[in-house]
N, C-alpha and C positions, 0 to 999 in steps of 0.2 A: 514646645511640645503642640502649641496650635499648628505649625505647619505638617506635623505627621498627622495629624488628627485630620486636618484638612485632605491630605493627601491620601489617607484612607478612605475617607466619604467619598472622594473622587472614583478612585477604584471600585468601591463597592456599587456606585451606580453603574458606571462603566460593565462591570461583570453582571449585573442585574439586568441590562438591556436586553431586548427580544432578539436573537440572532438566526430568526428563520428564514430573514432573505436572503439573498445573495451574498457574494462574498468571497474572501479568501479563508482558506483553512490549511493547516499545518498539523500532521500528524506521524507518529511515530508507529512503526510495527515490523511484522516479518510475514512473508508469502511473497507469491508473483506480483501482487501491486508495490511493493515496496523494494524490488530486486532482489531479493533475498531478505535481509533485515536491514531496514534503513528508514529513511524520512520522505515523505511525499509531500508537495504542495498541488493545491487544486482551488479552482475557482468556480464558486457554485451560480449558473444560471439560472434565473427561476423564468421558465417558461411560462407556465400557467401554477395558479394556486397549488396544485398537489403534483407537480412534474417539474423538474430540473434537469438541466445536462450540467456536466461536471467532469472538464477535463482536467487531467491531473498529470505531472510528472514526479518520478521517483529517482533515488539513487542511494544505493545501500551497498550490502558485502554479501555476494552470491556465496554460498557454501555448500560442500559435496553431500551427497546423498548416501555416503558410505559410513557416517556416523562421525561425530568429535566436530570441533569446530576448525580444524587448522587443516589444510590451508584455506584461503578464501580471495576473492577476488571482486574487481569492482562490479556490480549489477546496478540495473537501471530498470524503469518502466516507463512507457508513455501509454494513454487510454483516454477514454472518456466513458463516464457512468451516465447511465438513465436511471433517476431515482423518481419514485414514485411516494409520495406522501409529502407529510409536511416537517416533523419531528421525529418519528419513525418511519423509517423508509425502507423499500425493498429496491434491491437496485440490480442492473445488469450492466455487467462490465467487461467489454471487449479490450484488450490492451496486448502491446505486443512486450514481452519482458525479460529479463533475466530468469531462468528456471533452476540451475543449479551449476555447480562447478564439478568438472570432469575432469580426471587427470589418471596417469598410469604409474606406477608405483612397483619398484622393483623388492626383491627380498631383504635388502640392507636397509629398505624405507627410503629410498632417494624417490623423490618427487619428478615427474617428467612430463611431457604434454599436457599442461594445464589449458583445459578450454572451457570458457564459459556459456554453456548451452542457453541459446535464446530462441523465442518461438511466439508465436499467436496464440492468445489464451483467450477462454469466455468463461466468464465467473458470474454467479448468483449470488446475492447477500443481503445483509441486514445492515444500515447505518442508524443509529440512535444520536439525538442529539439533544444535551439541556438547554434549556433557555439561554442560560449564562454562556453559551459557548462550548461546553465539553462534547466532544463526539467520541464514539465509537464505532468498529464496524469489524463484523466477520463475515466471510464470504468461503466458498467452496467453488471448484469448475473443473475443466478440463483444459489442458495445453498440447500443443504438436511440439515437443522440441525438435526444432529444424536442423541443428546440425550436431547432434550426437555425433561422434566417430565410431560409436559401436554399434553395428547393425542388429544386434539382438535387443536394444532398448530403444529403437527408433520407431516408437509407436506413440499412440496416445498417453500423457500422463495426468494423473490427479492435480490439482493445486488446491491449497488451503489457505488462509492467513487470517491476522484480526491485528487492529490496529487501535491506536488511543490518541487523540488529540484536541486541538482546540480550534473554533472556526473565530475569526477576527469580525 
């Protein structure tokens, strides 16, 4: 019983440590910053006490905008956040990411011409972080779907998302 108690005490000390400095964070979510729906890894560089730069990479599943969850394809995101604040932060995020999955479907329901639409995005959001490392974020912005094959939709599009994770 004593080893378990010792491990529990050590884990609680690690969890209680203040995580407001720089370091690695991992979070799950959906939206353009997650490549659709996926996982993101970031590293927070503290530049000033109330300013940090946070490059991130994400991999996920790009989903169609027509409704439903099928089909899906590999999605990704690469970018950097400029974050203002200590634990409760406002951020601006220029990134390049998968926006959605586009495809053609015939009357029989056969899918053809699958295309993961990608493009540059700019988002504005809020990121909160608890002392023990739990973090959450919500954002919205605008993107330009650069390779959409349907000319009637090849314009700016809204983006939004949210995520939940942990900073180590």
